[in-house]
C-alpha positions as CSV (number, residue, x, y, z in Angstrom):
1,M,15.6,-129.9,69.3
2,V,15.0,-127.1,66.8
3,I,11.2,-127.6,66.9
4,E,11.8,-128.0,70.6
5,Q,13.6,-124.4,71.0
6,I,11.3,-122.7,68.6
7,E,8.2,-123.8,70.5
8,S,9.1,-121.2,73.3
9,W,8.9,-118.0,71.3
10,T,6.2,-116.1,70.0
11,S,4.8,-115.1,67.0
12,D,7.3,-111.4,66.9
13,E,10.4,-113.7,67.7
14,R,9.5,-115.9,64.8
15,Y,10.6,-115.1,60.8
16,D,8.9,-113.4,58.2
17,V,10.9,-115.1,55.1
18,V,12.6,-118.6,55.6
19,I,14.5,-119.6,52.1
20,V,16.2,-123.4,51.6
21,D,18.6,-123.6,49.1
22,E,20.2,-127.0,48.0
23,G,16.8,-129.1,48.9
24,Q,17.2,-131.8,48.4
25,D,19.8,-132.2,51.5
26,F,16.9,-131.7,54.0
27,S,15.0,-134.6,55.5
28,G,11.3,-134.4,55.9
29,A,12.1,-133.8,59.3
30,Q,14.5,-131.4,59.5
31,L,12.0,-129.4,56.2
32,L,8.9,-129.1,59.0
33,A,11.7,-127.5,61.9
34,C,12.1,-124.7,58.3
35,L,8.6,-124.3,58.4
36,S,8.2,-123.5,61.9
37,L,10.4,-121.2,62.2
38,L,7.9,-118.8,60.3
39,K,5.3,-116.5,61.9
40,P,1.9,-117.5,61.6
41,V,0.1,-115.1,59.6
42,G,1.6,-113.2,56.9
43,S,5.4,-115.2,55.9
44,T,6.6,-116.5,52.9
45,Y,8.6,-119.9,52.6
46,T,10.6,-120.9,49.3
47,L,12.2,-123.7,48.9
48,F,15.4,-124.7,46.3
49,A,15.9,-128.0,45.5
50,D,17.5,-130.5,42.1
51,W,16.6,-133.7,43.2
52,R,19.2,-134.5,41.0
53,Q,21.7,-133.5,43.1
54,D,20.7,-136.2,46.2
55,V,24.2,-136.9,46.6
56,Y,23.4,-137.6,51.0
57,R,20.6,-139.6,50.0
58,K,18.4,-137.9,52.7
59,G,16.0,-136.0,51.2
60,S,12.2,-135.9,51.0
61,T,12.1,-135.8,46.8
62,V,9.0,-133.5,48.1
63,A,8.3,-129.9,48.6
64,V,7.7,-130.7,52.1
65,G,5.3,-127.3,52.8
66,A,5.1,-125.7,50.1
67,D,1.8,-124.8,48.3
68,V,3.4,-123.8,44.7
69,I,6.0,-125.4,43.2
70,F,8.2,-124.1,40.3
71,T,10.2,-126.4,38.3
72,L,13.8,-125.1,36.2
73,H,13.5,-127.0,33.3
74,H,16.9,-125.0,31.8
75,N,20.8,-125.9,33.0
76,C,21.8,-122.1,33.5
77,R,25.3,-123.1,34.2
78,N,27.1,-124.6,32.3
79,T,27.9,-124.4,28.4
80,V,25.5,-125.9,25.4
81,M,28.6,-128.9,24.9
82,I,29.3,-129.1,28.7
83,N,25.3,-129.6,29.2
84,D,24.7,-132.6,26.2
85,R,27.8,-134.2,27.6
86,A,26.2,-134.2,31.4
87,N,22.8,-135.6,29.6
88,Y,24.9,-137.9,27.8
89,L,26.8,-139.6,30.7
90,C,24.1,-139.2,33.5
91,N,21.3,-140.3,30.7
92,G,19.9,-136.7,31.4
93,S,17.6,-134.9,29.5
94,V,18.3,-131.1,30.9
95,A,17.7,-128.8,28.3
96,P,20.3,-125.6,28.1
97,M,19.9,-122.1,28.7
98,P,18.5,-119.8,25.7
99,G,21.4,-117.5,24.8
100,L,24.4,-120.0,26.6
101,P,27.1,-120.3,24.5
102,Q,28.2,-123.2,22.8
103,G,31.6,-123.5,24.7
104,V,34.1,-126.3,23.8
105,S,33.4,-130.3,23.7
106,P,34.4,-131.7,27.2
107,I,37.4,-134.0,26.7
108,V,36.2,-137.7,28.2
109,E,39.4,-140.6,29.0
110,A,39.6,-143.6,30.1
111,H,42.9,-145.0,31.7
112,T,44.0,-148.4,33.6
113,S,46.1,-147.0,36.1
114,S,45.5,-144.7,39.2
115,D,49.3,-142.9,37.9
116,T,48.1,-142.4,34.0
117,M,45.2,-140.7,35.7
118,A,46.6,-138.2,38.2
119,S,49.5,-137.5,35.6
120,R,47.1,-137.0,32.7
121,A,44.5,-134.8,35.4
122,M,47.7,-132.6,36.4
123,E,48.7,-131.7,32.6
124,L,44.7,-130.9,31.9
125,A,45.0,-128.7,35.2
126,S,48.0,-127.3,34.2
127,A,47.6,-126.6,30.6
128,W,44.0,-124.6,31.9
129,S,45.1,-122.8,34.8
130,L,48.2,-121.1,32.3
131,A,45.0,-120.3,30.0
132,G,43.3,-118.1,33.3
133,A,41.1,-120.4,34.7
134,G,39.8,-121.5,38.1
135,V,40.6,-125.4,38.0
136,A,39.3,-127.5,40.5
137,I,40.2,-131.3,40.7
138,L,37.3,-133.7,41.8
139,S,37.0,-137.4,42.7
140,P,34.5,-139.4,44.8
141,Y,37.4,-139.8,47.2
142,T,39.4,-137.7,49.7
143,L,42.5,-136.6,48.5
144,Q,44.9,-139.5,50.2
145,N,42.7,-142.1,49.0
146,C,42.0,-141.0,45.5
147,S,44.2,-141.6,42.5
148,L,46.2,-138.7,42.9
149,G,47.3,-140.2,46.7
150,M,49.4,-137.7,48.9
151,T,51.1,-135.2,46.0
152,T,51.5,-132.3,46.9
153,N,52.4,-130.3,43.0
154,A,53.3,-131.2,40.0
155,F,53.2,-129.7,36.4
156,G,54.2,-126.3,38.3
157,L,50.6,-126.8,39.8
158,V,50.6,-126.9,44.0
159,I,47.0,-129.2,45.2
160,T,45.4,-127.5,47.8
161,E,41.9,-128.6,49.4
162,D,41.2,-124.8,50.3
163,I,38.4,-123.8,47.7
164,A,39.2,-119.8,48.7
165,R,41.8,-120.1,46.6
166,L,40.5,-121.5,43.5
167,G,41.6,-119.2,40.3
168,Q,44.9,-118.0,42.4
169,P,47.7,-118.7,40.3
170,G,50.1,-121.8,40.9
171,H,47.3,-123.1,43.0
172,V,44.8,-126.1,41.7
173,V,41.6,-127.0,44.2
174,F,41.2,-130.6,45.2
175,S,37.6,-131.2,46.8
176,T,35.3,-134.6,47.1
177,I,32.6,-133.9,44.9
178,K,30.4,-133.8,47.8
179,G,32.7,-131.2,49.0
180,F,31.9,-129.3,45.8
181,K,28.4,-129.3,45.3
182,G,26.8,-125.9,45.3
183,V,30.4,-124.9,44.2
184,E,31.6,-124.0,40.2
185,A,34.9,-123.8,38.6
186,T,35.6,-122.1,35.0
187,S,37.9,-125.7,34.8
188,V,36.4,-129.3,36.4
189,V,38.9,-132.5,35.8
190,V,37.4,-135.1,37.4
191,V,39.3,-138.0,38.4
192,D,38.8,-141.7,40.0
193,L,35.1,-142.2,38.2
194,D,33.5,-145.8,37.1
195,Q,30.2,-147.3,36.8
196,P,27.9,-144.5,38.7
197,G,25.8,-146.4,41.5
198,G,28.5,-149.2,41.5
199,S,29.7,-147.8,44.8
200,V,28.8,-146.0,47.8
201,A,31.3,-143.2,46.6
202,L,29.8,-142.3,43.8
203,S,26.2,-142.5,43.3
204,E,24.4,-141.2,39.6
205,S,23.5,-138.0,42.4
206,D,27.4,-138.0,42.6
207,F,28.3,-138.2,38.5
208,Y,25.9,-135.4,37.8
209,V,27.3,-132.7,39.8
210,S,30.2,-133.8,39.5
211,C,29.6,-133.2,35.3
212,T,27.8,-129.9,36.3
213,R,30.5,-127.7,38.2
214,P,32.7,-126.5,35.5
215,T,31.4,-122.8,33.9
216,A,33.7,-123.3,30.3
217,R,35.7,-126.9,30.1
218,L,35.1,-130.1,32.0
219,A,37.2,-133.4,31.8
220,P,36.1,-136.9,33.4
221,I,38.4,-139.1,33.1
222,L,37.2,-143.1,34.3
223,F,38.9,-146.1,34.9
224,S,38.4,-148.5,31.5
């Protein structure tokens, strides 16, 4: 439908520049539609993608239409210790950007029940929130279906799904992993983790995304 609409545009109505972010979420056909937006002469097309974050499983795995591909080899968001733990948990080998702080060691725990997992997640969120950090709790599942159940508050925190409240005192943001892709928080607790790739809800890409959302503190909580 996009391509059919653009076919009626004149060259002057098309764009000088098209920038595609999160390119791994675009199919090959969608990227061709993006290319059709460009003026035929003198235009610029740039695509940013991380194939390890292809959580929707629709990416083309190639930079469609790119004449030159620039590859980013460093993790620019996470501390060295978070990056190291993400590499270990996700079987990765991404180097941290030189100069990034060492940070604090991530907390990795295993629990046998949803109740103890939920309680520990809120305990960590409360402690980190008191330190002045914006805290997010992520899960492969929606709030109604995750270990937190329909919990609305605990440990003095109100649970909200409004990402705009991230960092507001007294609030902890809950989101699915997919819903938080492209977003970051100072501190992140991840619950309901199981063997990556063992279900549709938690692919290896989902696991990688969840471990790379925080800028300072990370706590993956797994089922034992």
